[in-house]
C-alpha positions in Angstrom: 0.0 0.0 0.0 1.4 3.4 -1.0 0.3 6.9 -0.5 1.6 10.4 -1.4 2.1 13.1 1.2 2.0 16.5 -0.5 3.6 14.7 -3.5 7.1 15.2 -2.2 7.2 12.3 0.3 6.1 8.8 -0.7 5.0 6.4 2.0 4.7 2.7 1.4 3.2 0.7 4.2 4.0 -3.0 3.9 2.0 -5.8 5.6 5.1 -6.9 7.6 5.3 -3.7 9.6 7.9 -2.1 7.4 7.4 1.5 6.1 9.4 2.7 3.2 9.7 6.5 2.9 10.9 8.0 -0.3 11.9 11.6 -0.6 10.2 12.4 -4.0 11.6 15.6 -5.5 14.2 14.3 -8.0 14.2 17.6 -10.0 15.7 19.3 -6.9 17.7 16.2 -5.9 15.4 15.7 -3.0 16.2 19.0 -1.3 14.6 19.4 2.1 12.2 22.1 1.1 9.6 23.7 3.3 7.0 21.5 1.6 8.9 18.3 2.2 9.7 19.4 5.8 6.0 19.8 6.5 5.2 16.4 5.0 8.0 14.9 7.0 6.7 16.3 10.2 3.2 14.9 9.6 4.6 11.4 8.7 6.9 11.3 11.8 3.8 12.0 14.0 1.9 9.2 12.4 4.7 6.7 12.7 5.3 7.5 16.4 1.7 6.4 17.1 1.8 3.3 14.9 1.8 0.2 17.1 2.2 -2.1 14.1 5.4 -0.4 13.0 8.5 -2.7 13.0 11.1 -0.9 10.9 11.5 2.2 8.7 13.5 2.4 5.5 14.3 5.9 4.0 15.6 6.5 0.5 15.5 9.1 -2.3 13.8 9.1 -5.7 16.1 9.5 -8.7 19.9 9.9 -8.7 20.3 11.5 -5.3 19.5 10.5 -1.7 19.2 14.2 -0.7 21.1 17.4 -1.6 20.3 18.7 1.9 18.6 21.9 2.9 16.9 24.1 0.3 19.5 26.9 -0.1 17.4 29.2 -2.2 16.4 31.3 0.7 19.9 31.8 2.0 20.6 34.7 -0.3 18.3 36.9 1.7 19.3 35.5 5.1 21.6 38.4 5.8 18.6 40.7 6.2 17.1 38.5 8.9 18.0 38.9 12.6 20.0 36.2 14.2 17.3 35.2 16.8 14.8 34.6 14.0 17.3 32.6 12.0 18.1 30.5 15.1 14.5 29.7 15.7 14.0 28.7 12.1 17.1 26.4 12.0 16.4 24.8 15.3 12.8 23.9 14.2 14.2 22.5 10.9 16.8 20.4 12.6 14.4 19.0 15.2 11.7 18.2 12.6 14.1 16.1 10.5 16.0 14.5 13.3 12.7 13.3 14.8 13.5 10.0 13.0 16.0 9.4 15.8 13.0 9.4 18.3 11.2 6.6 16.6 11.4 3.5 18.8 11.8 1.1 15.9 15.0 0.6 13.9 15.5 2.9 11.0 17.6 2.2 7.8 18.9 4.7 5.2 19.1 3.4 1.7 21.6 6.0 0.3 20.9 5.5 -3.4 23.0 8.5 -4.5 24.6 11.7 -3.2 24.0 12.6 0.4 25.0 16.2 1.0 25.0 18.4 4.1 21.8 18.0 6.0 20.9 15.1 3.7 24.0 13.3 4.9 23.1 14.1 8.5 19.6 12.6 7.9 21.3 9.3 6.8 23.6 9.4 9.8 20.5 9.9 12.1 19.3 6.4 11.0 20.4 3.3 12.9 21.8 1.5 9.8 23.0 2.8 6.4 23.4 1.0 3.1 24.9 3.1 0.2 25.6 2.9 -3.5 29.2 2.2 -4.2 29.4 5.4 -6.3 27.3 7.6 -4.0 29.1 10.7 -2.7 28.8 11.7 1.0 29.9 15.2 1.9 29.3 18.0 4.3 30.3 21.2 2.4 29.1 23.7 5.0 32.3 25.7 5.3 32.6 25.9 1.5 29.3 27.9 1.6 30.5 30.1 4.5 28.3 28.2 6.9 28.9 26.6 10.3 27.8 22.9 10.2 24.2 22.3 11.1 21.7 19.5 11.5 23.8 18.0 14.3 26.7 17.3 11.9 29.2 18.0 14.7 27.6 15.3 16.8 26.5 12.7 14.2 29.7 12.5 12.1 31.9 11.8 15.1 29.4 9.5 16.6 29.2 7.3 13.5 32.7 7.6 11.9 34.9 9.0 14.7 36.6 12.4 15.0 39.4 12.0 12.4 37.1 11.5 9.5 34.6 14.0 10.9 37.3 16.6 11.1 38.5 15.9 7.5 35.0 16.1 6.1 33.9 19.2 8.0 37.2 21.2 8.0 38.8 20.1 4.7 35.7 19.3 2.7 36.6 15.7 2.0 34.1 13.8 -0.2 33.7 10.2 0.7 32.3 7.6 -1.8 30.1 4.8 -0.8 32.8 2.2 -0.9 35.2 4.5 1.1 32.3 5.1 3.6 32.0 1.4 4.2 35.7 1.1 5.0 35.4 4.0 7.5 32.2 2.7 9.1 30.2 5.6 7.8 27.8 3.1 6.2 27.2 -0.6 7.1 27.6 -1.8 3.6 28.2 -0.4 0.0 26.5 -2.2 -2.9 25.8 -1.4 -6.6 23.4 1.4 -6.9 20.6 -0.8 -8.3 20.8 -3.0 -5.3 20.7 -0.4 -2.5 17.0 -0.4 -1.8 16.7 -4.2 -2.0 19.6 -4.6 0.4 18.0 -2.2 2.9 14.6 -3.8 2.6 16.2 -7.3 3.1 17.8 -6.1 6.3 14.5 -4.4 7.4 12.7 -7.8 6.9 15.2 -9.4 9.3 14.6 -6.6 11.8 10.9 -6.9 11.4 11.1 -10.6 12.1 12.6 -10.1 15.6 10.6 -9.7 18.8 9.2 -6.1 18.8 9.5 -5.4 22.5 13.1 -6.6 22.7 14.0 -4.7 19.5 12.6 -1.4 20.7 14.3 -1.7 24.1 17.6 -2.6 22.4 17.3 0.5 20.2 16.8 2.6 23.3 19.9 1.1 25.0 22.0 1.9 21.9 20.7 5.5 21.4 23.1 8.5 21.6 26.2 6.4 21.5 25.1 3.8 24.0 25.6 3.7 27.8 28.2 5.9 29.5 29.8 2.9 31.2 29.5 -0.8 32.0 27.5 -0.3 35.2 25.0 1.9 33.4 24.5 -0.9 30.9 24.1 -3.5 33.6 21.5 -1.4 35.4 19.5 -0.9 32.2 19.7 -4.5 31.2 18.8 -5.8 34.6 15.5 -4.0 34.1 14.9 -4.3 30.4 15.7 -8.0 30.2 13.0 -8.9 32.9 10.5 -6.9 30.9 11.1 -9.1 27.9 11.1 -12.2 30.2 7.5 -11.4 31.2 6.4 -11.1 27.5 4.4 -13.6 25.5 7.0 -13.1 22.8 9.8 -14.7 24.9 7.6 -17.7 25.5 7.0 -17.9 21.7 10.6 -17.5 20.9 11.7 -20.4 23.2 8.8 -22.6 21.9 9.8 -21.9 18.3 13.4 -22.8 19.0 12.4 -26.0 20.6 10.0 -26.9 17.7 12.5 -25.8 15.1 10.2 -23.3 13.4 10.0 -19.6 12.8 8.6 -17.6 15.8 5.4 -15.6 15.4 6.0 -12.5 17.4 3.1 -10.3 18.3 4.7 -7.6 20.4 2.9 -8.8 23.5 
């Protein structure tokens, strides 16, 4: 089942609990326009309340994943006071980064170039699969801009400080296959296989026990726990929650009976 949200964001709801989101403005290389931002905000609100949701896959239509923020308005930004610009940018960042707040795993299928805020959007997902020839870059300084969209957090979190510094300070462009070697993406594959690869992983995610999966995502959020003791304290609570679930009983029964488990999220 597919539906269009304001034409610029395509939503495909699959019966297995997977939702595929496609940024659908290929003429502008899927720039994050005001129209697309409004559609994104609406979709994120719907997904947060969807109890059947198991996994989200995000990709772009055409040759690019996303060219990032719509820069057409920046030419007039000098005439706007800093407080107003700050409010606008903070709202933009938080709207798009709401994908990090979803309790289910999220996967970016980086089908082509991911630039600036578009790269940050991919980094905000839990997993990333990229085209071998995709280009990942954060050219903020080349435009006279300080990085935004949490680039100074997301790049070091995912790839470490050395690569983050090179991309943000020296403007390094990383291809999909280089990104795999640096851990910036989980795997790089031929362009025509990117979405299929991401959906195949999403299917494996969706087949896991939903309660355990959601709690595990929470445990790994924001770089994981601060130390071993924090991890143990969380796990000593979260694991008993799953022990009390019907899904754990089903998982053990399925293992004994050598069949696939049928998890219900209960």
